[in-house]
LOTOR-578865 format. One record per residue (C-alpha): residue number from 1; x, y, z. Coordinates in Angstrom, 2 decimals, decimal comma, m for minus. Layout:
REM residues N
   k       X       Y       Z
 NUM       X       Y       Z
...
REM end
This chain:
REM residues 194
   k       X       Y       Z
   1   m6,83   m5,69   99,64
   2   m6,45   m6,01   95,89
   3   m3,65   m4,16   94,08
   4   m4,06   m1,96   91,04
   5   m5,62   m3,51   87,96
   6   m3,01   m4,17   85,23
   7   m4,77   m1,94   82,68
   8   m5,51    0,91   85,10
   9   m3,54    4,15   85,48
  10   m2,48    2,96   88,95
  11   m1,38   m0,34   87,42
  12    0,73    1,45   84,81
  13    2,35    3,63   87,48
  14    3,08    0,60   89,66
  15    4,59   m1,25   86,68
  16    6,78    1,76   85,84
  17    7,96    1,94   89,47
  18    8,83   m1,78   89,46
  19   10,63   m1,39   86,12
  20   12,58    1,54   87,54
  21   13,79   m0,56   90,48
  22   14,86   m3,37   88,15
  23   16,66   m1,04   85,73
  24   18,43    0,71   88,63
  25   19,59   m2,63   89,99
  26   20,94   m3,68   86,60
  27   22,54   m0,39   85,51
  28   23,97    0,55   88,90
  29   24,97   m2,78   90,41
  30   24,49   m5,99   88,39
  31   24,54   m5,61   84,59
  32   26,01   m9,09   84,19
  33   22,88  m10,71   85,63
  34   20,96   m9,88   82,46
  35   23,92  m10,28   80,10
  36   24,45   m6,55   79,56
  37   27,80   m4,79   79,25
  38   28,26   m1,21   80,38
  39   30,73    1,05   78,61
  40   33,15    3,23   80,57
  41   30,46    5,89   81,07
  42   27,95    3,38   82,45
  43   25,85    3,19   79,28
  44   24,23   m0,01   77,99
  45   22,86   m0,52   74,51
  46   19,13    0,20   74,80
  47   17,98   m2,77   72,69
  48   20,37   m5,17   74,46
  49   19,14   m3,89   77,83
  50   15,51   m4,49   76,84
  51   16,35   m8,02   75,65
  52   18,26   m8,73   78,86
  53   15,46   m7,43   81,07
  54   12,95   m9,53   79,11
  55   14,72  m12,65   80,45
  56   13,66  m11,75   83,98
  57   10,49  m13,27   85,46
  58    7,48  m11,08   84,78
  59    9,25   m8,86   82,24
  60    8,98  m10,84   78,99
  61    7,13   m7,99   77,28
  62    9,49   m5,15   78,25
  63   10,70   m3,16   75,25
  64   13,08   m0,36   74,33
  65    9,99    1,88   74,14
  66    9,25    1,06   77,80
  67   12,80    2,07   78,71
  68   12,46    5,34   76,78
  69    9,23    6,05   78,67
  70   10,99    5,29   81,96
  71   13,85    7,70   81,17
  72   11,37   10,39   80,11
  73    9,38    9,92   83,32
  74   12,50   10,08   85,53
  75   15,23   12,18   83,86
  76   16,87   12,75   87,23
  77   17,68    9,04   87,48
  78   18,12    7,87   83,85
  79   19,60    9,19   80,64
  80   19,32    7,94   77,05
  81   21,80    9,08   74,44
  82   22,59    7,69   70,97
  83   20,62    4,47   71,53
  84   22,23    3,83   74,92
  85   20,85    4,16   78,45
  86   22,52    4,72   81,80
  87   21,72    5,42   85,41
  88   22,97    8,91   86,21
  89   24,24    8,05   89,72
  90   24,35    5,44   92,47
  91   26,80    2,99   90,89
  92   28,65    0,33   92,79
  93   30,13   m0,97   89,52
  94   33,09    1,02   88,22
  95   32,14    3,75   85,76
  96   33,88    6,95   84,69
  97   33,12   10,11   86,59
  98   29,36   10,49   86,11
  99   27,94   13,91   85,42
 100   29,57   17,10   84,28
 101   31,93   19,12   86,50
 102   29,91   22,04   87,83
 103   30,09   24,89   90,30
 104   27,66   23,94   93,05
 105   25,12   26,27   94,63
 106   25,99   27,83   97,98
 107   24,34   24,94   99,83
 108   23,51   21,35   99,04
 109   21,66   18,89  101,25
 110   21,86   15,29  102,37
 111   19,33   13,35  104,44
 112   20,72   11,35  107,34
 113   19,47    9,11  110,11
 114   20,01   10,52  113,62
 115   22,29    7,57  114,41
 116   24,71    8,72  111,68
 117   25,31   12,21  113,10
 118   28,24   11,20  115,34
 119   30,05    9,65  112,37
 120   29,42   12,77  110,30
 121   30,92   14,93  113,04
 122   34,00   12,72  113,18
 123   34,57   11,87  109,50
 124   32,31   13,99  107,33
 125   30,13   12,48  104,63
 126   31,41    9,29  103,06
 127   30,01    7,49  100,06
 128   29,67    4,04  101,69
 129   29,16    1,41   98,96
 130   28,56    3,92   96,20
 131   31,32    5,65   94,29
 132   30,21    9,19   95,17
 133   28,26   11,17   97,76
 134   24,79   12,14   96,49
 135   23,64   15,66   97,32
 136   20,26   17,23   96,62
 137   19,64   20,86   95,70
 138   16,67   21,12   98,09
 139   16,12   19,98  101,66
 140   12,81   18,37  100,64
 141   14,48   16,19   98,00
 142   17,21   15,09  100,43
 143   14,63   14,22  103,06
 144   12,47   12,28  100,60
 145   15,40   10,02   99,68
 146   16,60    9,56  103,26
 147   13,17    8,67  104,61
 148   13,04    5,63  102,33
 149   15,65    4,12  104,65
 150   15,15    5,97  107,94
 151   11,68    7,36  108,75
 152   13,19    9,67  111,40
 153   15,85   11,11  109,05
 154   16,79   14,77  109,11
 155   18,68   17,05  106,72
 156   22,29   18,19  106,92
 157   23,41   21,30  105,05
 158   26,61   21,04  103,01
 159   28,54   24,29  102,53
 160   29,12   23,34   98,91
 161   30,73   26,53   97,61
 162   33,22   26,54  100,48
 163   34,01   22,88   99,88
 164   34,50   23,54   96,15
 165   36,80   26,47   96,91
 166   38,94   24,10   99,01
 167   39,24   21,60   96,15
 168   36,25   19,26   96,49
 169   35,05   18,48   92,94
 170   31,30   18,62   92,37
 171   29,57   17,12   89,36
 172   26,00   17,73   88,21
 173   24,41   14,31   87,73
 174   20,96   15,46   86,71
 175   18,21   17,86   87,65
 176   18,49   18,61   91,36
 177   21,41   16,26   92,00
 178   25,14   16,73   92,51
 179   27,82   14,09   93,16
 180   31,03   14,60   95,10
 181   33,84   12,64   96,73
 182   33,74   12,38  100,53
 183   33,13   15,77  102,15
 184   35,01   16,73  105,35
 185   33,02   17,58  108,47
 186   34,29   21,17  108,32
 187   31,86   21,77  105,43
 188   28,76   20,44  107,19
 189   26,19   22,32  109,26
 190   25,20   19,70  111,83
 191   22,66   19,99  114,64
 192   24,11   20,40  118,11
 193   24,66   17,06  119,87
 194   22,32   16,23  122,69
REM end
């Protein structure tokens, strides 16, 4: 079956999705692979980022305008400010605290695979390879992210206001997304085992 034609609307959407994956890889995990330096806040110079991405196979024509279009299409994931671009969350490279400190809503949500429930009961939510735990403001958004990795994923409710009152710091990373350090199991509503 043939893929989308390069000049078609589907082709443009597919190209934008591929560009998003590449930019996320660079800004979150491997800026050095394209010769880009991130500042303490995780920002890269927009023009330098475009030049670095253009060195990658299949991306010779990428431009700063393409990166602006990407950030406009996905403001939850990317931010451009003063000629610099960053990923809002998901870093494995060291960056300053992303996002602004914020009072969370009563509940936040995280999607999890059924196999992870025992670990959540024992240890709470941990950030694994990333610097922070990512929490969605809606169950649907949490499930959408989790199902990329586990088709049978479910949603766990985080008692965010209670956690904040006990000292857990929440930061707003973008529309519909909060970041936090590990969250103890006492602040999770988990399904009954069995």
